Steps between C-alpha positions, in 0.01 A plus 500: 500500500355219294250265659670170587408274209832324461445157648858393568805376317444281195853391409865580467689423180874431490753439223686169485790385285382138520139413580575130550748586775249745650232230504724259688569765761138602562332163457749260657667721761223745596205269429299734276279349229526604136163644396579604142753444221455734208670775297498875546193676366717755313748254342477121483879470493495572874409192708301566819440287809273585795502358853214506749446395861330194647175542691488424875183395686347778707709770332399757240579395143805689375498596132834680470735357240869521411577517129833469321577615146803332344763729348777259409743679262849494650641795304199733489324734741130486564309788337550807721129582505400144588214305346219755522443648155422248221722657235789575735486146637506346153788724391691431820470123464582506129799730523639531856808704583824329594571515872451335836153341528507511879289755684613730782269625771483870569258792495207410279531122541380232735724399790339176616187288525403384850314169534285418802547231765281496814758504781864521599547125543395460140752765404780306671390182325532679165847620593612147585343346189651759268849498649506120492436530125793738456301826494656791687246649744529824699304539823273448685469872561254677727333755268282632787176416314605149395802270503675418174771309316646583158632297209543529125337313213731329245540828306568710809160657569451561874225293664391563859297265718312688773271415792156632590588617849516743671322707231485870417282625785712435808683836501226748403123521543444673164703339225722738305436789740866580558858390454588203721876463567628145522664355813879519486535121520309464170717748309820437312788537745281410795434136410702200615560367149685186616213405728252562217702293252538204738131464587318226309267202546682223692408212267503442122174593325457265207124541448290816474212452743179708516627674815771696316394478136509838326154660511529774239651849486586695813601822323686642201784747554637746243752786507417871501742791463246737661275348768264799526445513123429126494259538793307775321472289185383174658265661753351795313516367145486120516284491813688282749510545878823612666531264798857543627789748486820370656873447455669295231675246720796415279647843416517809717305797371245300302127471564246222457138591419222237488176526299184290531309388191186391687320588819598200717878517434515125448833347398540540126328840492798719591748695287806655658771738377851556624566873489863551395545869410677551170560129450615410149243348261485125455488305176258232386640156428533146629504462876258788549126556495347643183185637667235441763127496434222621729155346486164656413169318502401485133529651152279799589715588802812469287361733233395747769849504651661530158296811427546646848881467498517640149298806604740551791790523257643152547637349179314170460529229238202375306292237677650171382307177474722216616359146479421498873435861604461859382773742607673830438839639600617826652816619676564649842700826532831310493399307188412169666260298282164441671180346370131477584335172408177309526524168690695233312282213375738213431225238467381640165710245309587238765298317763577601862673171572711520184640852526855536376514157335535620141604797290188712450479727197234747381280355227647730236847356571414130498597475133853602603524257793778288350719802426432649846581172676823465301599854593435429870690170485812623316506863624675646192687827532341802330625623165511879536395698194809667351483873421 
């Protein structure tokens, strides 16, 4: 197995039909700051916005980020292969196929992103705040290793908010050493759903206070059609730690495997996969994640991992230089897009106190700023190339 050199989760990237609507949701409702406005490194017709997390005194600085790519055509599907290969991305944006732009989760896609709140009272405050703003919230559920609520972003992507406690170590001394069945009362069919739905914070929550402000990522969950195959890939090939094997709580017969990306299993360093045997493949599009990115320390570590995965037979993209990080893509056995990246450096073109205040473009695109800004403002439909 590879030595643990992956340092955690860098980011998760979603697809939005309307970035302005997405910004209102994350900034005004969830309280996350915008840390970058730019365009996609493979095609400047794709607007991009990135959200970060506020720092809290006495707590470790969290560097995970949530990025959204805007795919706004109403009549056209997103490119099936996503935005990974430069030529395929350009062709897909220039001449998309007619069809539904909305994504559908399934094998080979993300299921949800879980954000981190310290405790259960904070979780209930989020439920009350969100429901008072007209957002449907499911939970709070006891997930045995944390408590959680669930909601959807404006495009339908599933967002979870999860607590720190009780943690992964309370039911086994050696993490990942065996399958741990879930208590019946946590499983579908054993829960009192009316009691769960009725529980909330007793008073309106108009202001996000430091006590329950979102801290960063808790985990990222994707869908696997073969849990054992996915385990072999992420442990033996990618080099993660298997830390938990248990039941999928929301459908009988499924499994839920957890993987650690660093040694201390801190929130934001965990990937999980629902194992749903033979589950149908998903489809990229709005309301779904495009990919997640794991973090390595620097350019040398990235190049080392690129070569190592290639030698192991993993199909990897070229290392791509984005304005703020170096990265490359690969796919898991179900086809889910994954990436390895160096840490994102968003202060290269904005001062720390001014992040997200303006549209930032690479120097070689500054001459086209007016055209790019007009495209972002008016969001014209594509004009597919006719055969």
